[in-house]
C-alpha positions as CSV (number, residue, x, y, z in Angstrom):
1,M,-133.9,108.9,-23.9
2,S,-135.2,109.3,-20.4
3,T,-132.8,110.8,-17.9
4,K,-134.4,109.1,-14.9
5,P,-132.1,106.9,-13.0
6,A,-132.3,103.1,-13.1
7,I,-133.4,101.6,-9.8
8,V,-131.8,98.3,-8.9
9,I,-133.4,96.4,-6.1
10,A,-131.2,94.6,-3.6
11,Q,-133.9,92.8,-1.6
12,G,-133.9,91.5,1.9
13,S,-133.8,87.9,3.0
14,W,-136.4,85.1,2.8
15,Q,-138.9,86.7,0.4
16,N,-139.3,85.3,-3.0
17,R,-138.7,87.6,-5.9
18,N,-142.4,87.8,-6.8
19,S,-142.8,89.9,-3.7
20,W,-141.3,92.8,-5.7
21,D,-143.1,92.3,-9.0
22,L,-145.9,94.8,-8.5
23,F,-143.5,97.4,-7.2
24,V,-141.2,97.0,-10.1
25,E,-144.1,97.3,-12.5
26,K,-145.2,100.6,-10.8
27,L,-141.7,102.0,-11.0
28,R,-141.5,101.2,-14.7
29,A,-144.9,102.8,-15.2
30,A,-143.6,105.9,-13.6
31,G,-140.8,106.0,-16.2
32,Y,-138.0,104.5,-14.1
33,P,-136.0,101.6,-15.5
34,A,-136.2,99.1,-12.6
35,E,-134.8,95.7,-12.0
36,H,-135.0,93.3,-9.1
37,V,-131.9,91.2,-8.5
38,P,-132.4,87.6,-7.6
39,L,-130.0,87.0,-4.7
40,P,-128.1,83.7,-4.6
41,S,-128.2,83.5,-0.8
42,I,-132.0,83.1,-0.9
43,G,-133.4,79.6,-1.4
44,S,-130.3,78.3,-3.0
45,T,-129.6,74.5,-3.3
46,A,-125.9,75.0,-4.2
47,V,-123.2,73.3,-2.1
48,P,-121.8,75.1,-0.2
49,L,-124.6,77.7,0.1
50,P,-123.8,81.1,-1.4
51,G,-123.5,84.2,0.8
52,L,-122.4,87.8,0.8
53,P,-119.8,87.6,-2.1
54,E,-122.2,85.9,-4.4
55,D,-125.0,88.4,-3.6
56,I,-122.6,91.3,-4.2
57,A,-121.6,89.9,-7.6
58,A,-125.2,89.5,-8.7
59,I,-126.1,93.1,-7.8
60,R,-123.0,94.5,-9.3
61,S,-123.6,92.8,-12.6
62,V,-127.0,94.6,-13.0
63,I,-125.5,97.9,-11.9
64,T,-122.7,97.5,-14.5
65,R,-125.2,96.7,-17.3
66,F,-127.2,99.9,-16.6
67,R,-124.0,102.0,-16.3
68,D,-122.7,100.6,-19.6
69,L,-125.9,102.0,-21.2
70,G,-125.0,105.4,-19.8
71,R,-127.6,105.3,-17.0
72,K,-127.2,106.7,-13.5
73,V,-128.2,104.0,-11.0
74,V,-129.8,104.1,-7.6
75,V,-129.6,100.9,-5.6
76,L,-132.6,100.4,-3.4
77,C,-131.6,98.1,-0.5
78,H,-134.2,96.5,1.7
79,S,-133.4,95.0,5.1
80,S,-130.4,92.6,4.9
81,G,-130.0,93.8,1.3
82,G,-128.3,96.8,2.9
83,I,-125.0,95.0,3.3
84,S,-125.0,93.4,-0.2
85,G,-126.0,96.7,-1.9
86,S,-123.5,98.7,0.0
87,N,-120.6,96.5,-1.1
88,A,-121.9,96.2,-4.6
89,V,-121.4,99.9,-5.4
90,A,-117.7,99.9,-4.4
91,G,-115.7,101.4,-7.3
92,C,-118.8,102.6,-9.2
93,D,-119.5,106.2,-10.2
94,N,-122.9,107.7,-11.1
95,V,-124.4,105.5,-8.4
96,G,-126.6,106.4,-5.4
97,L,-127.9,104.2,-2.5
98,I,-131.2,104.1,-0.7
99,Y,-131.6,102.1,2.5
100,L,-135.2,101.0,3.0
101,A,-135.5,99.8,6.6
102,A,-132.2,98.3,5.8
103,F,-128.9,97.4,7.5
104,A,-126.3,100.2,7.1
105,I,-123.2,98.4,8.4
106,P,-119.8,99.8,9.2
107,K,-116.8,98.4,7.5
108,G,-115.4,95.4,9.3
109,K,-118.8,94.5,10.8
110,A,-121.3,91.7,10.0
111,M,-125.1,91.6,10.4
112,T,-124.8,89.2,13.4
113,Q,-122.7,91.9,15.2
114,M,-125.4,94.6,14.5
115,L,-128.2,92.5,15.9
116,N,-126.8,92.7,19.4
117,G,-127.9,89.3,20.6
118,P,-129.6,86.1,19.6
119,P,-131.7,86.0,16.4
120,Q,-135.2,87.4,16.5
121,P,-137.8,84.9,17.8
122,W,-139.3,84.6,14.3
123,I,-136.0,83.4,12.9
124,D,-135.4,79.6,13.0
125,V,-131.7,78.7,12.7
126,Q,-131.2,75.3,11.2
127,G,-127.5,74.6,10.5
128,D,-126.4,76.5,7.5
129,R,-129.9,78.0,6.8
130,Y,-132.0,80.6,8.4
131,F,-135.7,79.7,8.2
132,L,-138.7,81.7,9.4
133,R,-141.3,80.7,12.0
134,K,-144.3,81.2,9.8
135,E,-146.7,81.4,12.7
136,L,-145.0,84.6,13.9
137,L,-144.7,86.4,10.5
138,A,-148.1,88.0,10.3
139,D,-147.1,90.3,13.2
140,A,-143.4,90.6,12.5
141,I,-143.1,91.1,8.8
142,Y,-146.7,91.6,7.4
143,N,-148.4,93.5,10.3
144,D,-150.0,96.1,8.0
145,L,-151.4,93.6,5.4
146,D,-154.9,92.1,5.5
147,E,-155.3,88.5,6.6
148,E,-155.6,87.1,3.1
149,S,-152.5,88.9,1.9
150,Q,-150.6,87.9,5.1
151,S,-151.4,84.2,4.4
152,K,-150.4,84.5,0.8
153,W,-147.0,86.1,1.4
154,I,-146.1,84.0,4.4
155,Q,-146.4,80.9,2.2
156,E,-144.1,82.6,-0.4
157,T,-141.1,82.8,2.0
158,T,-138.1,80.6,1.9
159,Y,-134.8,80.2,3.7
160,T,-131.6,82.3,3.5
161,S,-128.0,81.1,3.8
162,S,-126.7,81.6,7.3
163,V,-123.3,82.7,5.9
164,L,-124.9,85.9,4.6
165,F,-125.4,87.1,8.1
166,Q,-121.8,86.3,9.0
167,G,-120.4,88.1,6.0
168,V,-118.2,91.1,6.9
169,S,-118.7,94.4,5.1
170,S,-115.6,95.8,3.4
171,Y,-117.1,99.1,2.1
172,E,-118.8,102.1,3.6
173,P,-120.4,104.0,0.7
174,W,-121.3,107.0,2.9
175,S,-117.6,107.4,3.7
176,E,-116.6,107.3,0.1
177,G,-118.7,110.0,-1.4
178,V,-121.6,107.8,-2.6
179,P,-124.9,109.8,-2.2
180,C,-127.0,107.9,0.3
181,G,-130.5,108.1,1.6
182,Y,-132.6,106.3,4.2
183,I,-136.4,105.6,4.1
184,F,-137.8,104.7,7.5
185,C,-140.8,102.3,7.8
186,S,-142.6,103.8,10.8
187,E,-144.6,100.7,11.7
188,D,-141.9,98.2,11.2
189,K,-141.9,95.3,13.8
190,A,-138.9,93.4,12.3
191,L,-136.3,96.2,12.2
192,H,-137.7,98.7,14.7
193,L,-137.7,102.4,14.1
194,P,-135.0,103.2,16.7
195,A,-132.6,100.8,15.0
196,Q,-133.4,102.3,11.7
197,H,-132.6,105.8,13.0
198,Q,-129.3,104.5,14.5
199,M,-128.2,103.1,11.2
200,A,-129.3,106.2,9.3
201,A,-127.2,108.3,11.6
202,L,-124.1,106.6,10.1
203,L,-124.8,108.1,6.7
204,G,-124.0,111.6,7.9
205,P,-126.0,114.9,8.2
206,R,-126.4,115.4,4.4
207,A,-128.1,112.1,3.8
208,V,-131.6,112.3,2.3
209,T,-134.2,110.8,4.6
210,A,-138.0,110.1,4.3
211,T,-140.6,108.1,6.0
212,V,-143.3,105.8,4.8
213,K,-146.1,104.7,7.1
214,S,-145.8,100.9,6.8
215,G,-144.5,97.7,8.3
216,H,-141.4,95.9,7.0
217,S,-142.7,95.3,3.5
218,P,-144.1,98.5,2.1
219,F,-143.6,97.2,-1.5
220,L,-146.5,94.9,-0.7
221,S,-148.7,97.0,1.7
222,V,-148.3,100.6,0.3
223,P,-146.6,100.2,-3.1
224,D,-148.0,103.5,-4.5
225,D,-146.8,105.5,-1.5
226,L,-143.4,103.8,-1.7
227,V,-143.0,104.6,-5.4
228,I,-143.6,108.3,-4.6
229,V,-141.0,108.3,-1.8
230,V,-138.4,106.2,-3.5
231,T,-138.4,108.2,-6.7
232,D,-138.3,111.5,-4.8
233,V,-135.3,110.4,-2.8
234,A,-133.6,108.9,-5.9
235,E,-134.0,112.1,-7.8
236,K,-132.5,114.1,-4.9
237,L,-129.5,111.8,-4.7
238,V,-128.7,111.9,-8.4
239,N,-129.3,115.6,-8.8
240,S,-127.8,117.1,-5.7
241,K,-125.1,114.5,-4.8
242,A,-126.5,114.5,-1.3
243,G,-124.2,112.8,1.2
244,A,-121.1,113.3,-1.0
């Protein structure tokens, strides 16, 4: 049986799950059990719309399944998936956490408090849902994709429950001995590099860090490069207990 850790993907907002299909396939081809978690807060028609607690429960169920099989698990959190993934590992052992241009949020804070102002201009707030202004996404989210790919993935976006962004984090994995790492996206125009560095600083001096030259969606623009970086950071986390 392979000793490689399972990689559980806690995605960011708005993007449909098929955005991650190719990357998951490449992780599996490299020998890593990998699973993308469909998050209830994205595109839901439930009433009321689900938010942070439901996303946490969805991620935790996948973590638990892998751990019950005796696997070590690394949760790969992208963008807003940082708060969901962080809270999902509470009480788990043999788990590591990678933030990929993601929100590392102190206990007691919500994403709305970390954004320091009104929503980005490409976010369209409509009542209990956050939509995207599709005419702005080519530059904000998909700036390193070709025009054909930009058009495809812009059409694949959906809305996210506004309550997710108001959800308060109750757990700091980096303060509880969970090995953590941060992967910076150097060309990101959605969560800019200085903000990424600011959040990575919360993880402490022993956190594993790496950089991929990409915009906000490297799993689409540079999936092969991202596989190399993610698996390298994941192995370092599970083998050295970095950040503990």
